[in-house]
Residue, then its C-alpha position, 0 to 999 in steps of 0.5 A: m500499499a502506498d503512503r497516503p496522506s493523513a486528511g489536514h496533514p499533507k506532508w509531515l503525517r500519514r495515516f493508513h488505517q480509519p480510526e474508531p472515533g474516541a481512538p488514543r493517538l499513536v504518532c510514529l517517528p521513523h529511524a535514519g534512512g527510514s520513511a512513514s512506511f515502515y510503520f504500516p505493518v504497526s498501524k495494520a496490528l493496532s487500527p482501529a482501536v489505535d489511530v496511528c500516524a506515521a512521521q514522513y520526513p522531507g527529502r525521501q519518497d513523495r517529499a524527494g524534491e524538498p531540501f533535507a531538515r539540518s536538525v533533530q529539532e527541525l525534525a520535531q518541528g515540523v511534526y508538531d506544527a502538524l499537529d492540530e492544536r485545537d485536538r485534544t485526542p490522547t496522544a503517544l509518541f513512538g521513536h525509534s533510532m534517531g526517530a526516538l531523539v525526534a520524538f524527545e523533542l517532539a514531546r518538549l514542544l508539546e509540554d511547553a505548549g501545555r498539550p503534554p503526551a500521554v506517553l512517550f516511547l523510546s526505542g533503540r537509542g540511548g538517553p542524550s546524557a549516554e550520547r556517543t560521540e561519532s561522526l559516520y556522515v562525513g565518511d565516505d560511502a562505503r563506510l556508510i554502508e557497512e554501518v546500516v548493514r550492520l545494524d541490519g537496517t537496509d538489505a545489503a543487496v539495496f547497495q549493490d543497485e547503482e540507481l537503489r544506492r542514489l536513492v537511499l544514500p542521500p538521505l540516509r547521510a543527511d540523517y546520519r548527520v542529524v544525529d551525530t550533530y544533535r545536542p539536546t534542547p536545554g530545559p527542564r526535565l519532562g513530566c510525561p512517562l517515558v517507556v524505553l524498549t531496546g534489544d539486548a544485542d544492538p550493537r549502537v546502545t547498551p541498555d544501561e545507555a538506554r535506562a539514561w532516559a530515566r534522567e530526562t523525566d519526572g515522570p513514570f519510567e520503564c525499560h524493556v530490554h527485548p532479544g536482538g540487535h538494533f531493529y529488535l522490533v521487527a523480529r518482535q514486533q507481537a510483543v512490542l506491540a503488546g506493550i504499547e497497548a498495555a502502556l497506553r492502557r496505563f497512561a492515555p486517558g480514555a484509552g481503556a475503551a478503545l482498546 
């Protein structure tokens, strides 16, 4: 199924399935090099009880003609601007890898506006206080490809096709630049619940680095370690989705009826 713009948010948000009335919303933020379609299986599994919307970053797929974002904060602001400030539907955020950083900055914007997320799901990324300093985006193509293949994020065969390489590498490098140059926005700790997820064999983040997110909130905190690597959430989809549903029941007002 092709990406379909969510009504009223033709650029930044995609809705693949129609939710039922009163459903809590889950805004999903993709990883580096990823797109909204990564979350199609999540939408298929959770809809119509959950209104799943996935962000589409500029510079890829149907937004290929637009300039890439220059910072995590720019991506967060774009998604924030696409959310209707008059809509008080309980809204949770889920971000994986780079998307976790975008979700974190988006949560800051929402809390500053008096619209805190019902729950913030952060996956496959260490907390800002445990961030590693890297500059993968300045390396050559071979180094970047090696890293992505190591994480199991893109099939190695994609990079053997010259045309596909030309499509995949520019947004991938732009996203790695955004991640490698990220510095958190100064401010108070969040007040919303944080649910952190990670793989026990992820080469990019240790369980201790994942638990460092606890320093970023005064609200409830949970950390769930799943078997698997950086993209553990693909193989562990059923367990991850069950955890999301359970957290929405606990933290999203009125979600119990929809779920």
